[in-house]
C-alpha positions in Angstrom: 43.8 99.8 86.9 44.1 102.8 84.5 44.2 105.0 87.4 46.5 102.8 90.0 49.1 102.9 86.6 48.9 106.3 86.4 49.1 106.9 90.5 52.0 104.5 89.9 53.5 106.5 87.2 53.5 110.0 89.0 55.2 108.3 92.0 57.8 107.2 90.1 58.5 110.0 88.2 58.6 112.0 91.6 60.2 109.2 92.8 63.4 110.1 90.0 63.2 114.1 90.5 64.6 113.6 94.0 67.7 112.6 92.9 70.5 115.4 93.0 72.6 114.4 90.4 71.4 116.0 87.3 72.7 112.6 85.0 71.3 110.3 87.9 67.9 112.8 87.8 67.6 112.7 84.1 68.1 109.2 83.3 65.7 108.0 85.9 63.1 110.1 84.4 63.8 109.1 81.1 63.7 105.6 82.1 60.7 106.3 84.3 58.8 107.5 81.0 60.1 104.8 78.1 58.4 101.6 80.6 55.0 103.1 80.3 55.6 104.5 76.9 56.1 100.6 76.0 53.0 99.3 78.4 51.0 102.1 76.7 50.5 100.4 73.5 50.2 96.8 75.3 46.3 95.5 75.1 47.2 92.1 77.2 45.8 92.1 80.5 48.1 89.0 81.9 51.2 91.9 80.2 49.2 94.4 81.2 49.7 93.1 85.0 52.9 92.0 85.1 54.3 94.8 83.8 52.5 96.9 86.6 54.0 94.2 89.5 57.6 95.3 87.3 56.6 98.9 87.6 55.8 98.4 91.7 59.6 96.7 92.2 61.6 99.4 90.3 59.5 102.3 92.7 60.7 100.7 95.7 64.5 99.9 93.9 64.1 104.4 93.4 63.3 104.8 96.5 66.3 102.7 98.1 68.4 103.9 95.3 67.6 108.1 96.2 68.9 107.6 100.0 72.1 105.4 98.9 72.9 108.5 96.3 71.8 110.8 99.4 74.1 109.1 102.0 77.1 109.6 99.5 76.0 112.6 97.9 79.2 115.2 97.8 78.2 118.3 99.9 78.6 120.7 97.5 77.0 119.5 94.7 80.0 119.5 92.7 83.5 116.9 93.2 85.3 119.7 91.9 84.7 122.7 94.1 
């Protein structure tokens, strides 16, 4: 389970790093790190399994959101110019 969680953590961070916008990217990375820090202290296997399945859903959400942000990203990276 630990190796699966570590793999999921890496995939989520990689996906979060793919956002073009600095603010969105920082927010996504921070949320991923905070979520896994909260799970680090958990010992109950049932709760951990629930957290793991929620993290998988969040990974899929990150993938979808990244695509949406890429579709509507401004070509220069800034709305100002």
